[in-house]
N, C-alpha and C positions, 0 to 999 in steps of 0.2 A: 756449593753451586745450587742456585735456586731452580726449581722445576720449571719447565716451559709453561707459558701461559696457555690456557684454554681459549679457543675462539670466543667463548662467551664472556671472557674476562677482558677482551679488547673492545672498547666502546665502539670504535668505527665498524668492526665486523658485526658486533651484536646489533647495532642499529640497522645494518643491512638485512640481517636475518629477521629481525622483528618487523621490517617493512612488508614482509610477505604474510603476516598474520592479520586476520580480519579485526576490525575495530571492536567488535563485541568481546572477542577473546582477550584483546588488549585491556579493555576496561574491567573485565570480571576476574582475570587471572594474572596476566603478565605483569601489570603495574603493581601487583602486590608481592612480588617475589622479594625484592630488596630495594634499597634506596636508589641505587644506580639504575636499575630497570625502571623504576618509577619516573626518574628524571628524564630518561631517554624516551619514554612513551607518554610523557605528560601532555604533549601537544595533541595526542590522539585520545586522551581520556577526557571526554567532554561531560559536562553536567547539563542535563536537559531540564528545561523549565517550560511546562505546558499549561496554558490557561485558556479557559473558555468563558467568555463574558456571560453566558447563560447560567453559569453556576451561581450558587448563593453568594450574596454580597459579602458575607463574612469570610468567604474563602479567598478573597482578593489579597488581603493583607497577609494571610498565612502563606500563600503561594509566592507573593512578591518578596517575602523575607529571604527567600533563597536566591534572589536575583544577583547579589554580589558575587556568588560563586559560580553562577551559570555562564556557560559559553554558547549555548544554543537556546533560542527562545522561539517557541511556537505559540502564536497568538491567534485565536479564533474569535472574531467579533460577531456575536449573535445580535438579534434584533431586539435590543433592550434600550430603554431610554438613557440609562446611566452609563452606557458603553463609552460615550464621549468623555465623561468624567474619569472613567478608569483609564482611558487612553492618555489623558493629561497627567494622571498620576504616574503612569508608566514612563512617560517622557522625563518627568522629574527624577525618577529613580535611575533611569539610564544616564542622566546627566551626572548624578552623584557617582555612579559606577565608573563612568569615563574619567571623572576627576580623580578618583582614588587610584585608578590604574595608572594614570599619568604620574601621579605622585610616587607610586611604587617604582615606576621606571626611573625616575630621578634618583631615588634611593639606591636602586640597583646599579646605576651608572656611577654613583658616588662610591659605592662599595668596591666596584671593579677598579676604579681609579686608585683607591687607597690600597687595594691588594697589589696592584702592579708596582706601587712605590714602596712595598714592604711594610706598610703601616700596621697591617693586621697579622703579620706572620708570627710575631713573637707571642701572640695570645693563644695559639693553638696548643692545648695541653691534652695529650692523649687522644687527639681526635683522629689520628691516622697512623699508619705504619710505614716503615721504610722511609723513602725520600720525603713523603708528604709530612711525616711526623717531625722531620728534622728541620722544618722551616724552609729557608732558602727561597729562591725566587722563581718557582716554576711558572710557566706561562699559562695563560687562560686557554682552555681547550674549547674548540668550536664544535660541540655536539648538539648545538641548539641551546645549551646551558653553560654558563661560565663555571669555572672550577670552584669559585667561592660558594656556589650553591651546594657543593658536595662537602664543604667543611662544616664541622660541628663546633665551632668556636662559641664560647659563651657570649663573646662580644657581638657576634653576628646572629645569634639565635632569633632575636626579635625581628631583625630585618629580613632574615631568610623566610620566617613564617609569614611575614607580610607579603613578600613577593610570591610565595606559594599560593596564597589565597586570591590575590588580585589578578584576574585575567580578563581580557577584553571580550566583548561580544563577537563571536566568530560566525555564527549562523543565525539567520532571522527568517522565519516563515510566518507570513500573514495570510489570513483567509477569512472569508465570511463577508458580512455587510459592513464594509469600511471604505469610505471615500479616500482613496489613495491620494488624489490630487489635493485634498484639503488637509489630510492628517500626516502624510509621510514627510513633508518638508520639515516638520518639527523634530524629526529623528536624525536628519542629515548630520548635524554637528557631532553625533555620538556613534557613528558607524564607520569610522575611518579604517578600522582593522577588520571589517567584515569580509569573509571569504565566500559565504553562500547567502544568496538572497532569493527567496521563492515567494511569489505572490499568487494566491489563488482566490480571486475575488468574485463576488456575485453582483456587483454594481458597475455600471459604465463609468469610466473615469479616464483621466489623462495621466501621463507619466513622463517626467523629464529625465531622459536618459543622460543628458550632459551633466546635470547636477549630481547624479549618483556616481557616475564614472569620475567626475572631478574630485569627489570626496574620497572614494575608496577604490579607484581604478587600479592602483598598484597592488592591491591585495585581493580584490574580488575575482574569484575564479568561476563561480557558478551563478548564473542569472536566469531564473525561470519566471515568466509572466504568463499567467493563465487566467481567463475570466469566462463567465457564462454569458457575458454581453460583448463589450468591445473595449479594448484598450487603445487609446490614441497616443502614439509616440510622436510628439510634435517637436519641431525645431531640430537643429543639428545635434548629433549624438556625441561627437568627440569633444573632449575638453578643449578649452580655448588655447591652452598652451601647446597643443599639437598643431603642426602646420596643416592647412587645408589642402588635400590632394588636388592636383591641377585639373583632373577630370570632373571634379564635383561641381555641379551646376548650382546656382543660388536656389534656395528653397522657394517654391511658389508662396505667394502671400497668404494663401489659405492655410498653409501649414504653420504660420506664425500665430499659434493659438494663444489666447490670453493666459492660459494655465502656465505657460512657460515663464511669464513675467511674475506670476504669483510665487512660483518656486524661487525665482531670483530674489524677490523681496525678502522671502523667508531666509534665504542664505545670508543676505547682507545683514539682516537684523541679528543674526546669531554669530556674525563675524566668522564666516566659514573660512577655513584654511584648506588650501589644496593639498592633496596627498603628495607623497614624495615625487619629485620631478624625475620622471622616467619618460623615455621616448616610445614605450610600448605599454600595452595593458596586459594584465595577468589573466584575462578572461580565457577560460577553457571550454565552458559550456554556455551556449546561448539558446534558449528555448522560448519562442514567442507563439502563443496560441490565441487565436481570434484577436490579433492585433491589427491595427490600421496605421500605416506609416508610409513615408516616401522612400522608395527603394534606394535612392541615391544616398540617403543617410546611413543605411545599412552597409552599402559598399564602402563608404568612407570609413566606417568603423572597422571593417575587415582589414584595412590597410595597417592597423595598429594592434592587431591581435595575432601575433605569430604562434602563440601556444594553443589557439583554438582547435579543438578536435571534435566538437559536437555542435552542429548547427541544425536546429529543427524549427521550421516555420510551418505551423499547422493551422489550417482553416483560416487563412488570412482574410480579413474582412475588407471587401471592396467598397463598402459604403463609406461616404465621406460626410460627416456631420457639418463640415465647414464649407461645403460646396455641393452643387447638384451633380457634378461630374464624378464618376466612380474612380477609385484608386486603381492604378494599373500595376500589375505584378508580372514580371517577365522572368520565368525560370531559365530559359535559354540564355538570356543576357547575364543572369547571375552565375551560371555555370561557366560561361566564357570569361567572366571577370575573375572567378576563382582560379581558372587555369592560365590566366594571362601572365606570361613570364616577365612583364614589365616591372612587377613588384615582387621579386623572388623572396624578399625578406618577410613577406606577410605570413607565410605558413612554414614554420620549421618542421612541424609534424603533419602527416596526412590526416584527413578527417576520419574519425572513428565512427561517426553516425551523421547522416544527412537526410533531411526530409523537407519537402516543399509541397504544399497543397493550398488551394484557394477555396473558400467556403461555397461560393456560388457555382463552382464547377463540380458536378457529380456525374457519375456514369449514367444515372437515370435521365439526365438532360442532354446527353451527347449521342452522336451517331456512332456506329460501329467503328468507322475509320478514325474518328476523334478519340475514342477509347483506346484503340490500338496505338495511336500517336502518344497518348499520355503514358501508356505502359512502356513504350520504347524510351520515353524521356526518363522515367523512373529507373529503368535498367541502365541507361547510359550514365545517369548521374551517379548511381551506386558504383558502377564499374570504373568510372573516371575519377571521382572525387574520393571515394573510400573503398578501394578494391578489397581490402581485408576487413571490412566492417563486420562486427559481430552483433550489432544492435540495429534493428530495423524498426521504423515507425511508419504507420500508414494512417491516413485519414480513412475511416472505416469503409467508405464507398470505393476506395482505391484497391482494396484487397479482392482481386478478381481471380478467376481460375488460371489465366496465363501467368499472373504474378506468383500465384501459389506454386505452379509447376516450376517456375524459375527458382523460387526459394528452395524447393525440394531437390531439384536436380543439379542446380549450379552451386548453391551456397549452403546446402543443408548442414554440412559438417562444420560450418563457421558460425552461424547465427545462434547466439545464446540468449538474446533478449528480443522479444517481439512486442511492440506496443500498437494497439489499435485505438485511435482517439476519435471521439465524436462528441458533439455538444449534447445531444439527447440520446435516449435509449434507441439504439439502432433497430429498425424494423427487421423482423425475422426474415432471413433469406432462405428460400426453399432449398438451396444447395449448400450443404454443411461444409463450406470451404475450410473453416478453422478446424473442424473435427478431423478432416483428412490430414491436415498438416500436423496436428498434435499426435496422431497415431503413427506418424512417419518421421518424427524429429526427436531422436534420443538425446540430442545435445542441448535442447532448450532448457534454460535455467530460470528465465523470468518472462512471464506473460501478464501484460497489463491491458485488459480489455473491459473496463468497467461498464461501458454502455453498449456492449455487444451481447446479444442473446445467445445462449447455448442451450440446446434442447436436452432435457433430462433423458428423453428416450434414447439418445445416443450413448448414454452411460449404462443403460439397462441391458447388460450383456445377456441376461437370462430371459428377457422378455416378460418380466413379472408384472409390469404395469398392464400388459395386455391380458395375461393369464388371470389377473385379478378379477376380470369380468365374469369368470366362471362361477364365482361364489360370492354372493353379496349378503352381508349381514345388515338387517334393517333394524332401526331403533326409532320408535315413535313414528313409524310409517315413512321414514326418510332413508333412502339408500345413502350410506355414509362411508367414510374412508378410514382405513386402519388407524385407530388411536382412541383417545378417551371418548366414549359415546359413539364409537365408530367401529367398523369392521376392520379386522387385522389386515386383510388383503386389499380391500378397497374395491372401487368400481372401475370399470374399464370401458373404453369406447371402441371405435372401429380399429383399423389397422394401426398398430404402434409403429410398424416399419412401413412408412409410405414409400411409394416408388421414387419420390423426390428426395426423401431423407437418406436412404441407403441404410446399410447395416450399422449397428453400434460397434464400439471398439474399446480397446484398452490403450491408453496413451503410452507412447514410447518414452516420454520424458520423465522417467522415474526419479531423476535428480532435481526436479523442478523445485525452486526455492520461493518464487513469488508468483501468486495467482490472484488477479483481480478480474472478476467476470460476473455476468448476470445469467441466471438460469430461468428457463421457462419451459412449460410443457407444450407440446404441439397441439394438444386439445384445447388450449385457451389462448392461442395466438391471435384469434380474431380473424383468421384468414379462412375463406371458404375452401381453400385447397385442402385444409385438414379437418373439414367438417366431418363429424362422425354420426352414425345412426343412433347412438346412445347419447342422450343429452347429459347424463350424469357421468361424464368422463373423468379420468384421472387428471388432476391439475397439479400445479407446482405446490399448492397448499396441502395436498394430501400427505399423510404420514408416509405412505409408500414412496412418494417422490423424494421427500426430504431424507428418508433413510438411504435411498440410493445415492443422493448427492453426498451426504456426510460419510457414508461408508465407503464410497468409491474414492473420494479424495484422501481419506485416511489410509487406505491401502495402496493406491496407485502412486501417490505422491508423498511418501513418508518423510521427505526432507524439507517440507514446506516451512518457511520462516515467516512469510508475510501472506496471509490469507484474507481476502476481502471479497465476499460473495453477497449477492442480493438477488431478488426476484424483480418482477415488474411492479414495484410498489407505486401506487397512485400518488401524485404530487399534491393533490388538492384535498385539504383536510375534510371537507364536507363528505367526500366519498367514503371516509373511513368510519363514519358513525354506524355502529352495528345495526341500529334500528332505523337508519335513514333510508330514503327512497333508493339510493344507489348502493347501499352497503352490501346487498346480497351479491353484487357483481364484483366490486373492486376488492373486497376483503379476501377473495380467493387467491390473489396474486402476491403471495408472500411466503417465505419459508417459516414454518412453525418451529417453536422452541419447546414444546411440551416434552415430557420425559420419553414418550413413545415415538417422538419424531426422529430420534437417533442423534441428537445434537451431541450427546456424550461420546459418540464414536470419534469425534475430533480430538479427544484426549490422547489418541494414539500418536498424534503429531508431537514428538518429543522436542523438536527444535523450534517450535512455533514461538515467534516473538510478537507478532501483531495479528489480531483477529478481529474482523468486522463482519457482522451478519446483518443484512438488511440496511436500508438507508432511508431516511425521511428528509425530504427537502422542504423546509418550511421556515417560518419565522414567527417570533412572538408567541402569542397564546396558542395559535394553531399548532405550532411545533410541539409545545408542551402537551397539548391535548393528544396529539398523535402518539407521543412516547408513552403516555399512560394508557391509551386505547390499545396499544400493541399487546398489553398483558391480558386483554379480554380472553377469558377461557383458561388462563393459567392458574396454577396453584403453587404454593411455596415448594412443594415436593418436586416440581418441574425444574427448578433452578437452584435450590439450596445445596445440591451436591457440589456445586462449584465453590462453595464456601469452605470445603474441607481443605486442611493444610496440616503441615507437620507442627510439632510442638504443643499439641493439645494436651491438657491435663485438667483435672478437677471438673468444674462446672462446664467448661468448654467441651471436654471429652464426653460428658453426659449428654449434652445437647447434640453432639455429633452422632452418638449412638441412637438417640431418638429420631433424628433425621434418617439414619440408615434403616431403622425399623419401619418408618413410614414408607420408604421406597419399596421395601420388601412386601408390605401389604398391598401396594399398588400392583406389583408383579403377580402376587399370588391370587388376589381377588379379582382385579379388573382384567388382567391379561390372560387369565386361564382359558377362557372361551376362545380368544383370538389365537393363542398359541396352539390350541387343539385344532382349530381350522387349518392352520398352516401345516400341521402334520398330516391331516386328511388330504390336502392337496399334494403334499410331497408323495404320498403313497399313490394317489390317483395318477400323477404324472409319470411315476415310475412304471405303472401298469399300462398306461396308454401313451406310449412314446410318440404316436402319430398325432396327438391332439394339437400340438402347436402348428404343424404344417397345415392341418385342416382348417385352422383359424386364419393363418396368415396368407395362404394362397389366394384368398378372395380379394386381397388388396394389393398384393405384390405380383408384378408381372415379370420384370426383367431381372429380379434378384432371386436366386435359388436359395430358399431357406428351408432347412430340414428341422426335425423336431429337437426339442431340448427338454430337460427335466430339471426339477428343483432339487433332486436328490444328488448329493455330492458323490455318492458311489457310482453314479452314471456319468460323471464329468468327462470321462474319456470316450463317451459314446460317439461313434463316427457320424451320427446324425445331428450333432449339435449345430446351431446356426453359424454361418460364417461371420466372423467379427474381424475388425481391423486391429492393427497395432501388435502389441506384445503377445507372444504365444507361450511364454515359459510356464511350466506346470505350477510353479510356486505361487504366482500371482493368481492363477485360476483357483487354486485351493483356498487362498485367503478370501477370495470373493464368492465363495460357494453360498454364503448366507446373505448376499447383497440384497438389500431391500426388505428382508424379513425381520419380524419383531424379535425372533430368537437371537438375532445378532446383537440387539440392544440389551436383551436379558443377559447374555453372556458377558457383555462389557460391564454392566452394573455389578455382576457377581465378581468379576475380576477386581474391580475397585474395592468392594467390600472385603474380600478375602485378604487383600494386601493390607488394608487398614487394621483388620482384626488380628492378623498374625503379628503385626508390629506392636499392637497394644498388649498382647499376651507376653511377648518377649521382653518388653520394657517394664513390666509390672505396673500397669495402669497408666502408662504415659505413651503417647504416640510420638516417636522421634522423627520418622519419615513417612511411612505409609505409602499410599499410591501417589505418584508424582503427577499432579494435574498441571500440565504445561509448565515444566520447570523453568523454561527460558522466557516465558511470556512477560512482555513489558507493558502492554496495554491491550484492552479489548473494548469493543463497541457493539452494542446490540440495539438496532432500530433507534438511532438517535441522529439528530441533524448536525451535531458537532463534527468538525473535520478530524479531530483527534479523539482517542478513547481515554479510558481510565484504567486503574489497576483492576484486577479480576474481582477483588472483594468489593470495591467501591461501585463497580458497574452492576454487579449482581444485587447489591443492596438498593441501587437506584431502581432496578426493575421490580424488586420485591416491595418497595414502598407503596405503590398503588394498590397492591394486594392487601395491604393492611388498612389502607384508607377506604377502599371499596371492596366489599366482600362479594366478589363476582360469583355467580352461580356456575355450575358445571356446564360450560358451553364449549362445543367443538369449534376449532378454528375453521 
């Protein structure tokens, strides 16, 4: 009697179990267990292909050689003259890929037919056991793959390997300077099986929704359209084969844009074939940001999207290029339409996320009554359309105190994703609404607020940016900030805790996985509200500020997987010239990457997959100049620690030891004075526990702040300043050195000790050593591209200008 089967041996049960595993684990571990597990998870094991047209021309052929095996294509169009030629080559390659995939489907169908008729059963020799080895006519199993894929017949080996290699393009992401209305029609014949389409463009253009949904409407599940200008969604959206709903009015003549006819001609010339005839669309997510369209077109589309669970309409543009009259958007009408029982087949599932905002309507331009009305509309829409929503998206101006209170008190335990969208960097708000929410939301997992400022002072739980003003080290007659050629503590201005800012805090969301945000210091917000008496105040560029940011995130959010942070980088290239007329002002607003800035503290994030620091919005020569100018004041020792990896031996190991010795010299020779200053202040604060309150009471009226010390032994002092958020002793102990140079020194020593110990144990070879972001897939440091590169390639890109230009020792 055979033993009972394990649940892991039953494909149907195994498939259900694996559906709860994240995609990264599937790709890296699960798919490699055995052949059966690989076949069951093959549809989730995607091959990514990322290309930036700003890269060297020779890289194009190297990257595109992997296109036949790729299922996800991320294409960023830089501002280069030959990007059009590269696009044409891409279209030709996709045509070949589509042709090969269709041929492989024909082969697979032929093989399946032959198997069903027993033509291949007798050729299986020793390929299986039990019933499978006996031949017979077992039926094909629908696990997503036919049984003949599991056979190892010599007759089928070539055909099986062919079908294993050929897969269609499933996900397409386009970004950058690309005219969608002119270029995208050439792709339509080759995207029939597309499931995800995301467009993030920097040029105004049109988009023919009908053409795309006609081509891949039966498979397309995610559609995101975002632009820094305006997208015009002209003409009707639903495919022609769908019946037009009775309530849909004829589109005004001004919406019959010529671009629709251009797309139609392109489709006819390529003999477009409609996707499978179905009476509904597979669309699950529809996100339109800064789009301009006729609302009736959207309502008609919603009649054929029963699986839609995410609808986000963000900053809709009321401007109409084809008419002088503005476009009208009515949220109340849309809500009534979504709730109308006349078409119950429209929505099988309730909405998971819903957002509606219009660009020209902001709280700054409305009365108090109008603001209250908008807040009620938002609450009503969330409660009626998606009562169990765990993902909330706001146009930045919409996030007000009443809405924050509603989030905290009504749905705090439900919201796991919060997105704050805005076209430009949002002006600093004197009321830290976001800070209050983060300190009171333990369930938040994803925060995307790229263009929303967050004050570094709100992370400074020890008040060290203010205490830094007590001791200034001058070099060359200039009061400078902790780092190369600067004081370890830095300078400080007036009150770090302004009456409008409130106390700092520790975020409650310790399981945060995604963080996209911009940092800035209150001393350089440009607002008179935060003007200080000391002109040389601490800025986001100071090493003290950067150590606080990097150290805080590495301790408070150890589960981060996607980290993208930036400062208020200026978008105009002329302002970045170090010796230019505006350079002394704008170069202050960025996060430094020098060794003493604490960037290495982020290596504590063991789960990190995507890392982006800084961003430069530019094109052509100016963008290239910006990237090179960002290394002004850097030395190889500041960045080459990121080149360390396992497997070093021989000459590579020797160079690694030389780099390690160079870092030790920096710590011993340059940092000696600054580390001594920190110790002096530690002792001074321990002796004078009332120093802090004597400094802060001059600027704080309604907040009671008592003294604090830099000494970890006094961390339990009852006089420490009140802070928001988590209060567990463990996190306070981990943050005892927050902002101090000694925190960076300890981190570097931990790296070196791990590498040295491994080299000694392995007899002159490093097998593992210190793990520098073991899960990292790409990183980006001050670059205009939408996507990053591998750690080694990105570091070498930053080091190249250091070899071309021997910069002198200049502070950031």
